[in-house]
TORPA-4810 file (N, C-alpha, C, O; in nm, 3 decimals):
<nodes>
NODE_1_9.594_6.143_6.031_9.580_6.146_6.175_9.513_6.017_6.221_9.434_5.956_6.149_M
NODE_2_9.546_5.979_6.337_9.488_5.857_6.390_9.351_5.886_6.447_9.314_6.001_6.472_T
NODE_3_9.276_5.780_6.467_9.141_5.793_6.522_9.145_5.853_6.663_9.057_5.931_6.700_Q
NODE_4_9.247_5.818_6.741_9.260_5.871_6.877_9.279_6.022_6.874_9.218_6.093_6.954_L
NODE_5_9.362_6.071_6.784_9.385_6.215_6.773_9.258_6.289_6.732_9.229_6.396_6.785_N
NODE_6_9.183_6.231_6.638_9.059_6.296_6.595_8.957_6.299_6.708_8.886_6.399_6.725_L
NODE_7_8.949_6.191_6.784_8.857_6.188_6.897_8.895_6.292_7.001_8.809_6.361_7.054_T
NODE_8_9.024_6.303_7.029_9.071_6.401_7.126_9.044_6.543_7.077_8.999_6.628_7.154_L
NODE_9_9.069_6.569_6.949_9.045_6.702_6.894_8.896_6.737_6.899_8.860_6.850_6.929_M
NODE_10_8.810_6.640_6.869_8.666_6.665_6.876_8.622_6.696_7.019_8.538_6.783_7.041_N
NODE_11_8.679_6.626_7.115_8.646_6.650_7.255_8.694_6.789_7.298_8.620_6.862_7.364_K
NODE_12_8.816_6.826_7.259_8.869_6.958_7.293_8.785_7.067_7.228_8.757_7.170_7.291_I
NODE_13_8.744_7.047_7.103_8.660_7.144_7.032_8.526_7.161_7.103_8.476_7.273_7.116_W
NODE_14_8.467_7.051_7.148_8.339_7.057_7.218_8.353_7.133_7.349_8.268_7.216_7.383_T
NODE_15_8.459_7.106_7.422_8.482_7.178_7.548_8.504_7.326_7.521_8.452_7.411_7.595_I
NODE_16_8.580_7.358_7.418_8.607_7.499_7.382_8.477_7.571_7.347_8.456_7.685_7.388_W
NODE_17_8.389_7.505_7.271_8.262_7.565_7.233_8.179_7.598_7.356_8.120_7.706_7.364_K
NODE_18_8.175_7.508_7.451_8.097_7.533_7.572_8.163_7.637_7.661_8.095_7.710_7.733_H
NODE_19_8.295_7.644_7.658_8.366_7.744_7.738_8.342_7.885_7.686_8.343_7.981_7.763_A
NODE_20_8.321_7.898_7.556_8.296_8.029_7.497_8.159_8.083_7.533_8.138_8.205_7.532_L
NODE_21_8.068_7.998_7.564_7.935_8.043_7.602_7.833_7.933_7.583_7.844_7.851_7.492_G
NODE_22_7.736_7.933_7.669_7.633_7.831_7.658_7.526_7.878_7.560_7.508_7.997_7.536_S
NODE_23_7.458_7.783_7.507_7.353_7.811_7.410_7.223_7.759_7.467_7.221_7.656_7.534_Y
NODE_24_7.114_7.829_7.442_6.986_7.784_7.494_6.879_7.796_7.386_6.896_7.864_7.285_S
NODE_25_6.770_7.728_7.410_6.657_7.731_7.317_6.599_7.872_7.308_6.550_7.912_7.202_E
NODE_26_6.603_7.947_7.418_6.546_8.081_7.420_6.623_8.177_7.330_6.568_8.275_7.280_Q
NODE_27_6.751_8.149_7.310_6.834_8.234_7.225_6.825_8.195_7.079_6.894_8.253_6.995_D
NODE_28_6.742_8.099_7.046_6.730_8.053_6.909_6.836_7.951_6.875_6.886_7.950_6.762_G
NODE_29_6.872_7.866_6.969_6.976_7.765_6.948_6.938_7.674_6.832_6.827_7.621_6.826_F
NODE_30_7.032_7.656_6.742_7.016_7.564_6.630_7.145_7.483_6.621_7.251_7.541_6.596_D
NODE_31_7.138_7.352_6.642_7.261_7.270_6.643_7.343_7.282_6.515_7.464_7.258_6.518_P
NODE_32_7.281_7.317_6.403_7.357_7.328_6.279_7.450_7.449_6.280_7.548_7.453_6.206_T
NODE_33_7.419_7.548_6.363_7.502_7.669_6.371_7.604_7.663_6.483_7.678_7.760_6.504_N
NODE_34_7.610_7.553_6.554_7.695_7.540_6.672_7.842_7.569_6.641_7.906_7.646_6.712_D
NODE_35_7.897_7.508_6.537_8.038_7.529_6.501_8.064_7.670_6.450_8.167_7.729_6.482_N
NODE_36_7.972_7.724_6.373_7.991_7.859_6.320_7.995_7.961_6.433_8.076_8.054_6.431_A
NODE_37_7.908_7.945_6.530_7.906_8.036_6.645_8.038_8.028_6.721_8.094_8.130_6.760_I
NODE_38_8.087_7.906_6.741_8.213_7.888_6.813_8.330_7.950_6.736_8.419_8.009_6.797_A
NODE_39_8.331_7.938_6.605_8.438_7.996_6.524_8.436_8.148_6.534_8.540_8.211_6.550_I
NODE_40_8.317_8.207_6.525_8.306_8.352_6.535_8.352_8.401_6.672_8.425_8.500_6.681_I
NODE_41_8.312_8.333_6.778_8.353_8.373_6.912_8.503_8.354_6.931_8.566_8.433_7.002_R
NODE_42_8.561_8.251_6.871_8.705_8.229_6.879_8.781_8.342_6.810_8.882_8.388_6.861_T
NODE_43_8.732_8.386_6.695_8.795_8.498_6.624_8.789_8.624_6.710_8.887_8.699_6.717_V
NODE_44_8.676_8.648_6.774_8.663_8.765_6.860_8.762_8.759_6.976_8.826_8.860_7.007_I
NODE_45_8.776_8.644_7.038_8.871_8.628_7.148_9.014_8.652_7.099_9.091_8.722_7.164_V
NODE_46_9.049_8.596_6.983_9.185_8.612_6.928_9.214_8.758_6.895_9.324_8.806_6.920_C
NODE_47_9.116_8.829_6.839_9.135_8.971_6.808_9.156_9.050_6.936_9.242_9.139_6.940_V
NODE_48_9.081_9.019_7.039_9.099_9.090_7.167_9.237_9.065_7.225_9.298_9.158_7.278_N
NODE_49_9.286_8.943_7.217_9.420_8.913_7.266_9.525_8.988_7.184_9.620_9.042_7.241_I
NODE_50_9.510_8.991_7.054_9.603_9.062_6.966_9.605_9.211_6.997_9.712_9.272_7.005_L
NODE_51_9.488_9.270_7.015_9.480_9.413_7.046_9.548_9.442_7.180_9.621_9.541_7.193_V
NODE_52_9.523_9.357_7.279_9.588_9.375_7.408_9.739_9.368_7.397_9.811_9.446_7.461_G
NODE_53_9.788_9.273_7.316_9.932_9.262_7.295_9.987_9.386_7.226_10.093_9.436_7.265_F
NODE_54_9.919_9.435_7.124_9.967_9.553_7.052_9.966_9.677_7.141_10.058_9.758_7.134_L
NODE_55_9.864_9.692_7.223_9.861_9.806_7.315_9.975_9.798_7.414_10.041_9.898_7.442_I
NODE_56_9.999_9.679_7.468_10.111_9.661_7.562_10.245_9.689_7.495_10.332_9.752_7.554_S
NODE_57_10.261_9.642_7.372_10.386_9.666_7.299_10.406_9.815_7.275_10.518_9.866_7.284_A
NODE_58_10.299_9.885_7.243_10.309_10.029_7.220_10.350_10.103_7.346_10.429_10.197_7.341_N
NODE_59_10.297_10.061_7.461_10.334_10.124_7.588_10.481_10.097_7.618_10.554_10.188_7.658_I
NODE_60_10.524_9.973_7.600_10.664_9.938_7.629_10.759_10.014_7.535_10.862_10.064_7.580_I
NODE_61_10.725_10.022_7.409_10.810_10.095_7.313_10.815_10.244_7.349_10.918_10.308_7.333_I
NODE_62_10.703_10.299_7.398_10.698_10.439_7.438_10.787_10.469_7.557_10.836_10.581_7.570_G
NODE_63_10.809_10.371_7.642_10.894_10.390_7.760_11.042_10.390_7.724_11.123_10.448_7.795_W
NODE_64_11.077_10.325_7.613_11.219_10.310_7.579_11.273_10.434_7.516_11.391_10.439_7.481_I
</nodes>
């Protein structure tokens, strides 16, 4: 990958991390855990989307 692509991906990852939720010192913020927290929250979001899709598919199949 080129340097430009890596820079863009890092910027998108940073924006995604902040979009998932802000972190504060009061919550025990530790910069070393920043990526791990974002990965866990991303998995939770993906599971919720998958469950919503499966529920919708089940309703549609039930109508047919």
